[in-house]
N, C-alpha and C positions, 0 to 999 in steps of 0.2 A: 417427527422423523426428518422433515425438511430442514429445520433449524440445526439438527444434529449433523446432517450431511453438509450444510453450509459451514458449520463450525469445523468439521474435518478438513474441508477444502481450505478454509482460511488459515487454520492452525498450521497446516503443512506449508503454506506459502509464507506466513509470518516467521516461521522458524528459519527458513532460507533467507528471508529479507533481513532478519536480525544479523545473520553472518555478513551480509553485504554492508549493512549499516555499521557494523563493527569495523569493517575495513575503511570506512570513511574517516575514522579517527586519525588516519595518517594523511588525509587528503587536504589539498588547498581549497577551502570552502568557497572562496571568491572566484575560482577558476571556472571558465566556460569555454566550450569549443568554438563558439561563434557568437557574434554580437546579438543575434536574435534568440540565442539559447538561454535557458535558465542557467544560473550559476550552480555549481556542484552542490553547495550547501542548501540552496533552495530546493533543488531536485531531491536531495536526500531527505529533507524535511517533508516534502510531498509524499515520498515513499513511506516515510515513518507514520504519517497521519492518515493515510488512505483507509486503513482498517477501521478507524473511528467513524467513517462514513456509514458503516453498518447501522449504527444507532440512528442517524439522521434518516436513512431510507426506511427504517422500521417504524419510526415515529411520525412520519409525514406521508401524505398521499402524492406529493409532488415535490420537485426541486426545480428551481429556475436558475439555470447557469448564468443568466444575465444579471441576476440580483446579487451574486456572490462578489466578494472583494477580489483583489489581485492575487490572493493566495499567500502562502507563507513567504517571508523574506529569508535572506541568508541568516541562519541562526548564529548566535554569539559564540557557540562552541559545538564541537561534535558530540559532546556528552548530552547536550540539550536535545539532539536528534534522537538518541537512544531513549531518553526519558519520555519524549513525546510518543515514541513508538510503543513503549510499554503502556502508557496511558490510553492510547488508541485501541490497543488490543483489549484492555480491560473494559472499555466502553462497548466494544463489539461483543465480547463474551456476555455482558449483562443482558443484551437483547437476544442473542442467539440461544441462550439457555432457557428463556421463558416464553417466547412467542409461540402461539398455537398455529396449527396448520392453516386454518382459515385466514389468519393474518398474513401468512407467507404467500397465500394464493390471491390475496386482494390486489386490485390494480394499483399500479404506481406509475406516475407520469413524469417524464423529463421535459422541461420547458426551456425555451430561450427567449428572454424578453416577453414572456407571456404567451408565446406561441408553442403549441405542442410539437415536440420532436418525435416522441415515441411513448407508447403506453405498453406496459408489460406486467406480469405478476411480480410482486415485491421480491420474491425469491430470485427471479431472473435478474432484477435490478442489482441485488447484492452480488450475485455471481458475476455479472458483467461489469458493473461500475465500481465494485470493490475488489473482488478476487482477481479478475482478469486485468483490470486497470492497474492493480498493484504489480502484477507480473510484467506488464508492458513497461511501466516506468522503472522497475527494478532492472530490467534489461538495459534501458537507457543509462541508468546509473552505473552499471557494470562497464559499459563502453567508456563513460567518463573516467572511471577509475583506471581502466586499462590505459587510456590516453595519458593519464598522470603518472603512469609507472607503478601503480599500487597493485600488489598481488591480489588476485581474485580467489575467494573461497570456492570450494566445490559446491555446486548447486544441486543438480539432479544426478550428477556424476562428476568425474574428475574435472578440474579446471586445468589450464596450462601450468598453474602454479602449485596446486595441491591435489593430492588424491583424496577421494571420498572414502573414509574408513568407518567401520562400525563404531558406535559410541564408546565401547569398552577399550578400543585401541587408540582413542584420541586424547586421553588424559595423560 
């Protein structure tokens, strides 16, 4: 049941994220709003790959943020972002569809350079560090796109650029 609920949450957000990542096809991937900010392409790749973290959280008891690399670089093309997104979703689905309840309730710990930041049930780690993290950075990406003059798709309702329509009226 827990895996099914997490999959419903994730699937709803990756559908919306796919629309935003599709809008990136028209964006300047090297653009950034400030020297300290990620470049648009790097942020888009981050959004694209976050769903794949589900597999890492499911297969390990800890994650050390200090041991990770610098993160994705600006991709060579916007098409690479969509490909990475599809691969990340597939990795997430592989775990969400098979893990049992006890595994979702097992403790998972976030570390920084070996020091405990927080311990929580694995299901909460997926909800927080995958689903909500995805939503947060997708919001950032929408601001980047708006600043570049790229029309935004409707997310949970209409955007300033497009109305949200039932699927049978969008084709």
